[in-house]
KOLMAR-153001 format. One record per residue (C-alpha): residue in one letter; x, y, z. Coordinates in steps of 0.5 Angstrom, whole numbers, padded with zeros to 4 digits, always signed. Example, Ala and Ser with C-alpha at 12.3 -4.5 7.8 and 13.67 -1.06 7.14 Angstrom:
BEGIN
a+0025-0009+0016s+0027-0002+0014
***
This chain:
BEGIN
m+0002-0138+0027a-0001-0136+0033i-0005-0140+0038c-0011-0136+0040i-0015-0137+0047w-0022-0134+0047r-0022-0129+0054g-0029-0126+0052d-0028-0120+0057a-0027-0114+0053q-0031-0108+0055s-0038-0107+0053v-0039-0101+0048a-0047-0099+0046q-0048-0098+0039v-0050-0091+0037d-0053-0089+0030r-0055-0082+0028v-0061-0081+0024t-0061-0074+0020v-0066-0071+0015d-0066-0066+0010n-0071-0062+0005v-0077-0063+0010e-0084-0061+0008i-0090-0062+0011g-0093-0069+0009d-0087-0072+0008q-0086-0079+0011f-0080-0082+0014t-0079-0089+0016l-0074-0093+0020t-0074-0101+0019i-0071-0107+0023n-0072-0114+0022r-0078-0112+0017k-0081-0108+0023t-0082-0101+0021v-0084-0094+0025s-0086-0088+0021y-0087-0081+0022t-0091-0076+0017a-0088-0069+0018t-0093-0064+0021a-0088-0058+0020g-0082-0057+0015t-0077-0058+0020p-0072-0063+0021a-0073-0062+0029n-0081-0064+0028v-0079-0071+0024y-0074-0073+0030q-0079-0071+0035g-0084-0075+0032l-0080-0081+0030s-0077-0081+0037a-0084-0081+0040a-0087-0086+0035i-0081-0091+0037a-0083-0091+0044a-0090-0092+0043a-0089-0098+0038a-0085-0102+0044i-0082-0106+0038a-0077-0111+0042e-0072-0110+0036f-0072-0102+0036p-0066-0099+0040m-0068-0093+0045a-0069-0086+0040t-0067-0079+0043s-0069-0073+0039v-0062-0069+0040a-0063-0061+0039a-0057-0057+0036t-0052-0054+0040d-0045-0050+0038a-0042-0057+0037q-0047-0061+0033a-0053-0061+0029a-0060-0063+0031h-0061-0071+0030l-0064-0077+0032r-0060-0081+0036l-0061-0089+0037t-0057-0092+0042g-0057-0100+0043p-0062-0103+0048d-0056-0107+0051a-0048-0105+0051g-0045-0109+0046t-0051-0111+0042p-0052-0109+0035f-0058-0107+0031i-0059-0107+0024i-0063-0101+0021t-0065-0098+0014e-0069-0092+0012a-0074-0090+0007t-0078-0084+0005i-0084-0082+0001n-0085-0075-0001g-0092-0072+0001g-0090-0065+0001n-0090-0058-0003a-0084-0054-0006e-0081-0049-0001v-0076-0044+0000a-0072-0046+0006v-0069-0041+0011d-0063-0042+0015v-0059-0038+0019v-0051-0039+0018q-0049-0033+0022s-0053-0030+0028g-0051-0022+0028g-0049-0019+0035d-0044-0015+0038g-0037-0017+0039v-0034-0020+0045n-0028-0018+0049m-0022-0023+0050i-0022-0026+0057q-0015-0029+0060q-0015-0033+0067i-0009-0033+0071r-0008-0039+0076l-0003-0041+0081p-0001-0049+0083a-0005-0051+0089g-0002-0052+0096l+0003-0046+0095t+0006-0044+0102g+0010-0038+0100g+0014-0034+0094t+0013-0030+0089f+0011-0030+0081t+0011-0025+0075l+0007-0024+0069s+0009-0022+0062f+0005-0019+0056e+0009-0018+0049g+0016-0017+0052q+0014-0013+0058t+0014-0016+0065t+0011-0014+0072g+0015-0013+0079n+0014-0019+0084l+0007-0021+0086t+0005-0025+0092l+0001-0031+0093d-0005-0027+0096e-0005-0021+0091s-0012-0018+0090a-0015-0017+0084a-0014-0009+0084d-0007-0010+0085v-0006-0015+0079e-0010-0010+0075s-0005-0004+0077a+0001-0009+0076l-0001-0010+0069e-0003-0003+0068a+0004-0001+0070l+0007-0004+0064s+0009+0001+0058n+0005-0003+0053i-0002-0003+0057d-0005+0003+0058s-0010+0005+0064g-0017+0003+0062q-0015-0003+0058v-0015-0009+0063s-0020-0010+0068v-0018-0016+0073s-0023-0020+0078g-0023-0025+0082p-0021-0027+0090d-0015-0026+0093s-0010-0031+0091g-0014-0032+0085p-0015-0035+0080w-0016-0028+0077l-0020-0026+0070v-0016-0021+0066e-0021-0018+0061f-0019-0013+0055i-0023-0007+0055g-0023+0000+0052t-0019+0000+0046r-0017-0007+0046a-0024-0009+0047s-0027-0014+0042s-0020-0016+0039t-0015-0022+0040q-0010-0021+0045t-0003-0024+0046l-0003-0029+0051l+0000-0027+0058t+0006-0031+0061g+0008-0033+0068n+0014-0034+0072g+0013-0038+0078t+0021-0040+0079n+0020-0037+0086l+0014-0041+0088a+0015-0045+0094g+0010-0051+0097q+0005-0055+0092s+0000-0060+0093v+0001-0067+0091g-0005-0071+0087v-0007-0078+0089a-0013-0081+0086t-0016-0088+0086t-0017-0090+0079a-0019-0097+0080a-0021-0099+0087g-0019-0106+0089q-0024-0112+0089p-0023-0119+0091g-0026-0124+0086d-0032-0129+0086n-0032-0135+0090h-0032-0142+0087r-0039-0145+0088l-0041-0152+0086t-0048-0156+0086i-0048-0163+0086s-0054-0167+0086g-0056-0174+0086t-0064-0177+0085q-0066-0184+0086a-0073-0188+0087l-0077-0186+0093g-0077-0193+0095e-0069-0194+0094t-0066-0196+0100a-0059-0196+0098s-0054-0190+0098i-0052-0186+0092g-0045-0186+0091f-0042-0180+0088y-0035-0181+0084l-0031-0174+0084l-0025-0174+0079p-0021-0167+0080n-0019-0162+0075e-0015-0158+0079p-0007-0159+0078d-0005-0159+0085s-0011-0164+0087t-0008-0170+0092g-0013-0175+0089s-0020-0177+0087g-0025-0182+0091t-0032-0184+0092v-0037-0181+0097a-0044-0183+0099s-0051-0179+0100l-0051-0182+0107h-0044-0180+0109t-0043-0174+0114d-0041-0167+0113a-0034-0168+0115q-0033-0174+0110w-0036-0170+0104l-0031-0164+0106n-0025-0168+0107l-0026-0171+0100l-0028-0164+0097a-0021-0161+0100h-0017-0167+0096v-0020-0166+0089y-0020-0158+0090g-0012-0159+0092l-0014-0155+0099s-0010-0156+0105s-0016-0156+0110s-0023-0158+0109a-0024-0151+0113s-0023-0147+0107l-0030-0150+0104s-0037-0148+0106m-0042-0154+0105v-0050-0154+0105r-0054-0160+0104t-0061-0161+0103t-0066-0167+0101s-0072-0166+0097t-0078-0171+0095t-0083-0172+0090a-0088-0177+0089t-0083-0182+0086t-0076-0179+0087r-0071-0177+0093t-0066-0172+0091y-0060-0170+0095t-0056-0164+0094i-0050-0161+0096e-0048-0154+0095v-0040-0152+0096e-0037-0146+0096i-0029-0144+0097v-0029-0139+0103a-0021-0139+0104e-0015-0141+0102k-0017-0141+0094a-0023-0136+0096g-0024-0131+0090q-0019-0135+0085a-0022-0138+0079v-0022-0146+0081l-0023-0152+0076a-0029-0156+0079p-0028-0164+0079t-0032-0168+0074v-0038-0172+0078a-0040-0178+0076r-0045-0184+0079s-0040-0189+0083s-0040-0196+0081i-0038-0199+0088s-0042-0205+0090g-0048-0204+0095l-0049-0197+0092d-0055-0195+0088q-0053-0196+0081d-0060-0193+0078a-0059-0186+0081v-0058-0180+0077v-0052-0176+0079d-0051-0169+0076s-0047-0162+0078t-0047-0155+0076t-0042-0150+0077f-0045-0143+0079s-0039-0139+0079v-0032-0141+0077g-0029-0136+0082g-0024-0130+0080n-0025-0124+0077s-0021-0120+0082t-0019-0113+0081n-0013-0110+0083e-0013-0103+0086v-0009-0097+0082q-0008-0090+0084v-0004-0085+0081v+0000-0080+0084t+0001-0073+0080l+0005-0066+0081p+0000-0062+0078g+0004-0055+0079n+0010-0058+0075p+0015-0056+0080s+0022-0055+0078g+0025-0057+0085g+0025-0060+0092t+0022-0066+0095f+0015-0070+0097t+0013-0076+0101l+0007-0081+0100t+0004-0084+0106f+0000-0091+0106q-0004-0093+0112g+0000-0089+0117q+0007-0091+0114t+0011-0085+0110t+0016-0085+0105a+0023-0082+0105n+0024-0075+0101l+0022-0077+0094n+0025-0072+0088y+0020-0068+0084d+0023-0072+0078q+0023-0079+0081s+0023-0085+0077s+0018-0090+0077s+0023-0095+0079d+0026-0091+0085l+0019-0089+0087q+0017-0097+0087t+0023-0098+0092a+0021-0093+0096l+0014-0096+0097e+0017-0103+0098a+0021-0100+0104l+0015-0099+0108s+0014-0104+0113n+0007-0105+0111i+0008-0106+0103g+0013-0112+0102s+0017-0113+0096g+0013-0115+0090d+0006-0112+0093v+0006-0105+0088s+0008-0104+0081v+0010-0097+0079s+0010-0094+0072g+0010-0087+0069d+0015-0082+0067d+0021-0079+0071g+0017-0073+0074g+0010-0077+0074p+0005-0078+0073w+0006-0085+0077t+0001-0090+0076i+0001-0095+0082e-0002-0102+0082f-0002-0106+0088t+0000-0113+0087g+0002-0119+0091s-0001-0120+0098l-0005-0113+0096a-0008-0116+0090g-0015-0116+0090t-0016-0111+0096d-0019-0105+0097v-0013-0102+0101g-0015-0094+0102q-0012-0088+0098m-0005-0086+0100t-0004-0079+0102a+0002-0074+0100s+0006-0068+0102g+0009-0063+0097a+0011-0058+0102n+0018-0058+0100l+0017-0057+0093t+0019-0051+0089g+0018-0047+0083g+0012-0049+0079s+0008-0046+0073v+0003-0040+0073a-0003-0043+0068i-0005-0038+0063s-0011-0040+0059t-0016-0036+0055v-0023-0037+0058q-0027-0033+0053a-0024-0031+0046a-0025-0025+0043v-0031-0024+0037a-0031-0018+0033h-0038-0015+0031q-0042-0020+0027n-0047-0018+0021e-0053-0023+0021q-0053-0028+0015v-0059-0032+0012l-0058-0037+0007l-0065-0038+0002t-0065-0045-0001m-0070-0047-0007s-0073-0054-0007a-0069-0058-0012s-0075-0060-0017v-0078-0053-0017t-0080-0051-0024s-0084-0045-0024g-0088-0040-0020t-0086-0035-0015f-0085-0034-0007t-0085-0028-0002l-0080-0027+0004s-0083-0024+0010y-0079-0020+0016d-0082-0016+0022s-0089-0017+0020s-0087-0014+0013e-0088-0019+0007s-0084-0018+0000s-0088-0018-0007g-0087-0024-0011i-0080-0026-0013a-0079-0031-0019y-0077-0038-0017n-0070-0036-0022a-0069-0029-0019t-0062-0026-0019s-0059-0024-0013a-0061-0017-0015s-0068-0018-0016v-0068-0021-0009k-0065-0015-0006t-0070-0011-0009a-0075-0015-0006l-0073-0014+0001e-0071-0007+0001g-0078-0006-0002t-0081-0008+0005s-0083-0003+0010s-0078-0006+0015i-0072-0006+0011g-0069+0000+0008s-0064+0002+0002g-0057-0001+0004d-0060-0005+0010v-0058-0012+0006n-0053-0015+0001v-0055-0021-0003s-0051-0025-0007g-0051-0032-0011p-0053-0035-0017a-0060-0034-0021g-0065-0039-0018g-0061-0039-0011p-0058-0041-0006w-0058-0033-0004l-0054-0031+0002v-0057-0025+0005e-0053-0021+0010f-0056-0015+0014t-0052-0009+0014g-0053-0001+0015s-0058+0000+0020l-0059-0007+0021a-0051-0009+0022g-0049-0013+0028q-0056-0014+0031d-0059-0021+0032i-0065-0020+0027t-0072-0023+0027v-0073-0029+0023i-0074-0029+0016t-0080-0033+0013s-0082-0035+0007d-0088-0037+0003g-0088-0042-0003t-0095-0043-0004n-0094-0041-0011l-0088-0045-0013l-0089-0051-0018g-0086-0057-0016a-0084-0062-0011g-0078-0062-0006t-0074-0069-0005q-0073-0070+0002t-0068-0075+0005i-0066-0079+0011g-0059-0082+0012i-0056-0086+0018t-0049-0085+0020s-0046-0090+0025l-0043-0086+0031v-0041-0092+0036s-0040-0099+0033p-0042-0104+0038t-0037-0108+0042g-0036-0112+0048p-0035-0119+0051g-0039-0123+0046h-0036-0120+0040w-0031-0125+0036d-0028-0118+0032n-0026-0115+0039a-0018-0116+0040q-0019-0115+0047n-0023-0122+0048w-0017-0126+0045s-0010-0128+0049t-0006-0126+0043g-0009-0119+0044s-0011-0119+0036v-0017-0122+0032p-0015-0129+0030a-0013-0129+0022d-0011-0134+0017g-0007-0140+0019d-0009-0139+0027t-0011-0144+0032v-0017-0142+0036i-0018-0145+0043l-0025-0144+0047e-0024-0148+0054a-0025-0147+0061s-0030-0141+0060d-0037-0139+0060r-0036-0133+0056p-0041-0133+0050m-0039-0131+0043l-0045-0127+0040y-0043-0122+0035g-0038-0120+0030l-0039-0127+0027d-0038-0126+0020q-0031-0128+0019s-0032-0132+0013s-0025-0129+0010v-0021-0133+0015t-0019-0140+0015l-0016-0143+0021d-0011-0148+0022a-0016-0151+0027l-0022-0149+0031i-0022-0153+0038i-0028-0152+0043r-0027-0156+0049a-0032-0159+0054s-0030-0154+0059f-0033-0149+0055v-0040-0148+0057g-0041-0141+0054s-0045-0141+0047i-0043-0139+0040g-0048-0136+0036l-0055-0133+0036p-0061-0137+0037q-0066-0138+0031v-0071-0134+0035n-0069-0128+0040q-0071-0129+0047a-0075-0123+0046g-0080-0127+0041y-0078-0125+0034l-0074-0129+0029e-0067-0127+0029y-0065-0122+0024r-0057-0122+0025d-0052-0127+0024t-0054-0133+0028h-0048-0137+0026l-0040-0136+0027q-0038-0136+0019i-0031-0138+0019g-0027-0143+0015a-0023-0149+0019s-0019-0155+0016d-0020-0158+0023v-0026-0157+0028r-0026-0161+0034i-0032-0160+0039g-0033-0163+0046e-0026-0166+0048g-0024-0167+0055l-0028-0166+0062g-0034-0161+0063n-0041-0161+0061g-0040-0157+0054s-0044-0152+0051e-0051-0152+0050r-0051-0148+0043i-0045-0148+0038r-0047-0145+0031l-0042-0146+0026d-0042-0144+0018l-0036-0147+0016g-0037-0144+0009s-0033-0147+0002v-0027-0149+0006q-0026-0157+0006t-0027-0159+0014d-0026-0165+0018v-0031-0164+0024v-0030-0169+0030i-0036-0168+0036a-0034-0172+0042n-0040-0169+0046s-0044-0163+0048a-0049-0161+0053t-0057-0162+0053p-0060-0156+0048v-0062-0150+0051r-0069-0150+0048l-0074-0155+0046g-0073-0156+0038e-0066-0154+0038y-0060-0158+0038a-0054-0156+0042i-0049-0156+0036e-0051-0154+0029l-0047-0154+0023l-0047-0151+0016g-0041-0152+0010t-0041-0154+0003h-0035-0157+0001a-0036-0163-0003s-0030-0167+0001n-0033-0165+0008v-0032-0170+0014l-0037-0170+0020r-0035-0175+0026v-0040-0175+0032y-0039-0180+0038r-0044-0176+0043g-0048-0170+0043s-0054-0167+0040v-0052-0165+0033s-0056-0162+0027s-0054-0160+0020a-0058-0155+0015q-0064-0156+0020y-0068-0150+0018a-0071-0147+0011g-0066-0144+0007q-0060-0147+0010s-0055-0152+0006a-0049-0157+0008v-0045-0162+0004w-0042-0168+0008g-0038-0173+0003t-0037-0177+0009l-0041-0178+0015q-0039-0183+0021v-0044-0184+0027g-0041-0187+0033y-0042-0188+0041a-0038-0187+0047d-0042-0191+0052d-0050-0192+0050p-0050-0194+0042i-0058-0192+0042g-0058-0185+0047d-0051-0182+0046v-0052-0179+0039q-0058-0175+0037l-0057-0173+0030l-0061-0169+0025m-0060-0168+0017g-0064-0162+0015d-0068-0162+0008d-0062-0159+0004a-0056-0163+0007t-0053-0167+0002l-0049-0174+0004g-0044-0178+0001d-0042-0184+0005v-0045-0185+0011v-0043-0190+0017v-0048-0191+0023h-0045-0195+0029g-0050-0192+0034g-0055-0186+0036l-0061-0184+0033v-0060-0181+0026t-0066-0177+0022c-0065-0175+0015f-0070-0170+0012a-0067-0172+0005n-0070-0167+0000a-0063-0164-0002g-0064-0167-0009s-0058-0172-0009d-0058-0179-0008i-0054-0181-0002t-0048-0185-0004s-0048-0191+0001m-0050-0192+0008r-0047-0198+0013i-0051-0199+0019t-0049-0203+0025a-0053-0200+0031g-0057-0195+0033s-0063-0192+0029v-0064-0189+0022t-0070-0185+0019l-0069-0183+0012g-0075-0179+0010g-0076-0174+0004t-0075-0175-0003d-0067-0177-0004g-0065-0184-0006l-0060-0189-0003s-0055-0192-0008q-0052-0197-0004l-0054-0200+0003d-0051-0205+0008i-0055-0206+0015e-0051-0211+0020g-0055-0209+0026g-0059-0203+0028s-0065-0201+0024l-0067-0196+0018f-0074-0194+0017y-0074-0192+0009q-0079-0187+0009t-0077-0183+0003t-0080-0184-0004g-0073-0184-0007t-0070-0190-0010l-0066-0196-0006g-0061-0198-0011g-0055-0202-0012n-0055-0209-0008a-0058-0208-0001v-0056-0213+0004v-0059-0214+0011g-0055-0218+0016g-0054-0219+0023s-0060-0217+0028g-0061-0211+0023t-0068-0209+0020l-0070-0205+0014s-0077-0203+0015f-0081-0199+0010q-0087-0198+0015g-0090-0191+0017d-0090-0188+0010l-0095-0190+0005r-0092-0187-0001s-0090-0192-0006k-0083-0194-0006t-0078-0197-0011v-0072-0202-0010t-0068-0203-0016n-0065-0210-0014a-0067-0216-0010i-0065-0215-0002t-0061-0220+0001c-0063-0222+0008q-0058-0226+0011a-0059-0231+0017d-0065-0231+0022a-0064-0225+0026a-0064-0220+0020n-0071-0217+0018v-0074-0213+0012l-0081-0211+0014d-0087-0208+0009p-0093-0210+0011q-0097-0204+0008g-0094-0207+0001v-0091-0200-0001v-0086-0203-0005a-0090-0206-0011d-0084-0211-0014l-0081-0213-0007s-0076-0219-0008i-0072-0221-0002h-0066-0226-0003f-0066-0230+0003q-0059-0233+0005s-0057-0238+0011t-0064-0238+0014s-0068-0243+0017r-0075-0239+0017f-0078-0244+0012p-0074-0250+0013e-0078-0254+0007l-0075-0249+0002g-0068-0249+0004t-0063-0244+0007n-0062-0240+0001f-0068-0238-0004t-0071-0232-0007a-0078-0229-0005a-0082-0224-0009r-0088-0220-0008s-0094-0222-0014
***
């Protein structure tokens, strides 16, 4: 299966939804909802446009952070009127729902389905290629061909040439336009208002054309790599801070220590080594010192300005030096503000717009001109010709395209990431070419106006009237036949007998066509009055997705992956050396990966925070939902991610957490995990981790192991939420908190170091403490044969609820402790072994609370 590496650099596309309404009546209420927040508008007119304008204004006035931008779009020939919703940020999705409340009256809707009017003449355009220097062309119409026409023909001369054809009479065409064209040919007289055969042109004898050169992507150098290193020590400390720099660049020449008292030259020399630079002159450095009432901070800001400028570079790992004589209490940190890179190669496109049939052309780049190039040149030969120029070396351009173009030229090699300036071209020696003939206005015959009358769906009885040109009809029954509607219309003072035709079933809809003296006219609007109709119309509101959001933060965009495809079952996904976040398209629950590897060099975020930065509770998917047999987080060098939120679903998973960054927000954990398989395994060695932290979340860990890397107490901060079900738990360090309200006892717990707080109501079936502390603050039963040994402590302090302990607790040796000063365990019994606490009682005895 494939190894998929996260790139996160797809192009952003904003989400666009279209809202449409139908059967609008005055008093109808239309509501849009996002994240339980609503915006409503009550129609003040019985038209969709009234609703679109009202909703758009209501959304703008509400200023609700979750809502996208709303625009009322008027109807055009290409689209119907609608409300357009556009995402607030490119690539950021939104989820919107709709509802309506019927508050209107029954009505007869009047829609113009075809406007009446006079016919339209067909107009064709004749256009010659740009840049011609000589030659002639001909025009043909239905098999008849004109004599030779010159480049600078007048409109009158072109008209005369066409009327000289045996199949075009005088007065059938009218030609306009400047000398040399383009010329517009309108068909008039007996050819008016009807579609005509398209003229054709022959430009075989044309000479000289323009060659198009356009820059489609300007060259742009990449960002420089920038790094900040800081060290903080007590203000009264006299020893220097030592910084140990460990390179990550493959071409580095070594690591080493540099101190805050060292000179700029010493700093720059070491930095040049760890970055793999040949000279410290390729670096720019600024040093600053700041103090507070108690501390002093040295800051070094580094930028690569030459040699590797504009390239992506791996920052060194920075740690406090342990060399004797340096301050061992100082705090050393580093931040990569820019990894560098992201350059853009210049791309130019060369075209021969006139479609020449012979001849040659040349290209000029920064004063150097190629040899003659054939009109049908291949891309490889064009590349060879450019590389033959003295200012373009081999490998400095890459040319693609079909023979005869267009050709796409990308500047690479020594010209990569450079704004090189646009090439120029000469096509003076090109011959032949197409004469472009196109229809700029299609013919339209005379049109009779047609109007569709539609009755509200739920009308059950009553009458309505129709009005035209200030004249109102008599009452028309709600279930009238088309003949009755025709009679009523012809009975008005403005419509005579024979001026309308009406078709359609009894009760409508009825199609009204204006004929007779009203044929071929743009008719005054017909209006209706449904006051006397009984029954209420049913309005509708619909939401259609026009553009789905996507961008660099979308898992489900293939452009974000090294393979060019979204990861599938059995793939291995790797996130490394990137700050590109993964925010949307997170529901991949149907996919099971072979492995999900998130290295410490990945500093972007995965998933959305519980509370959006705009202040509202997040309603979109907050976790990456995906199955994975193997999950590894925080391995290797780097600061790690501040937010990784994973929902591993029902797939059996083995999770190893080597490290994480500090959480981005107070009250959050850097890594948040969900997963429900009974055999899930979680191993944590360093980092800030939670599972099922929030209400409504659940997780199951058949095996939980907590270790440490350097500090047995401080390396791990682990929270198990209310609905986290635990099996066998081993704690060798860290600060572990279990809310313990899953409704299932913990199978076993072994503690050798660190501190564990067990709250809630879940019990513990077996306990072994060899070191560290367990604060037993749950009301669940402590079962099995609990053992406290070594330097371990079992404390029932801090929670005054009654506790139940099934058997006597074994307390081994003098350093082990069981604490219950408040007496919350009513029947507490402790079996002391190998103790010298009470020498008069011996080394082994049992004490019970009476």
